C-alpha positions as CSV (number, residue, x, y, z in Angstrom):
1,M,-6.4,-13.9,-2.1
2,V,-3.9,-12.5,0.1
3,I,-6.6,-10.9,2.0
4,D,-7.6,-14.0,2.7
5,Q,-4.7,-15.7,4.0
6,L,-3.8,-12.5,6.0
7,A,-6.9,-11.7,7.5
8,P,-7.8,-13.0,10.8
9,E,-12.2,-14.8,10.2
10,Y,-13.9,-12.1,12.1
11,L,-11.5,-8.8,10.3
12,R,-12.1,-10.0,7.0
13,G,-14.7,-7.8,5.8
14,T,-12.9,-5.2,7.4
15,Y,-9.9,-6.1,5.4
16,F,-11.2,-6.1,1.8
17,G,-13.1,-2.7,2.5
18,A,-9.2,-1.4,3.0
19,G,-7.9,-2.8,0.2
20,Q,-10.0,-1.0,-2.1
21,F,-8.5,2.1,-0.6
22,R,-5.9,1.6,-3.6
23,K,-8.7,2.9,-5.9
24,I,-8.8,6.2,-4.5
25,G,-5.2,6.3,-5.5
26,N,-6.3,6.0,-9.1
27,F,-8.8,8.8,-8.9
28,L,-7.2,11.2,-6.9
29,G,-3.1,10.4,-8.4
30,R,-4.5,12.4,-12.0
31,I,-6.0,15.4,-10.1
32,F,-2.7,15.0,-7.6
33,G,-0.3,15.0,-10.5
34,G,-2.0,17.2,-12.9
35,Y,-2.0,19.8,-10.0
36,L,1.8,19.2,-9.2
37,L,2.6,19.4,-13.3
38,S,1.0,22.9,-13.3
39,H,2.2,24.3,-10.5
40,L,5.7,22.8,-9.7
41,H,6.9,21.6,-12.8
42,G,8.9,18.6,-13.8
43,P,11.6,18.3,-12.5
44,I,9.9,18.7,-8.8
45,M,7.3,16.4,-10.0
46,F,9.6,13.6,-10.6
47,W,11.0,14.2,-7.0
48,I,8.2,14.0,-5.0
49,I,6.9,10.6,-7.0
50,S,10.1,9.4,-6.0
51,I,10.0,9.7,-2.8
52,V,6.2,8.9,-2.0
53,T,7.4,5.1,-4.5
54,L,10.7,4.7,-2.0
55,G,7.9,5.1,1.0
56,G,5.5,2.8,-0.4
57,I,8.6,0.6,-1.1
58,F,9.5,0.9,2.3
59,F,6.3,0.1,4.2
60,F,5.8,-3.3,1.7
61,Q,9.0,-4.1,2.9
62,I,7.8,-4.5,7.4
63,G,4.4,-5.1,5.9
64,N,5.9,-8.6,4.1
65,Q,8.1,-9.0,6.6
66,A,4.9,-8.6,9.4
67,F,3.1,-11.9,7.5
68,I,6.5,-14.5,7.3
69,H,6.8,-13.5,10.8
70,M,2.8,-14.3,11.2
71,K,3.2,-17.6,8.7
72,S,6.0,-18.9,10.5
73,T,4.3,-18.3,14.3
74,S,1.5,-20.4,12.7
75,V,3.1,-23.0,11.0
76,E,5.1,-23.5,14.0
77,K,1.5,-23.9,16.4
78,A,0.8,-26.5,14.2
């Protein structure tokens, strides 16, 4: 698992717990999606979801670069 490789030994439980936050999205996404669709209609909902998705891609790239940097730093130390 990626969390095993990413997390320091003393923080693994915290990382696994935080990794379960994605399940909250499965629940809340349906509620927020239904609200947006009923109140704001399709085109506005499309743009809101697009902006959230682009933000997710941005933060994924930052996290991926940090992981690669951390991994290359640990290889150099070894």
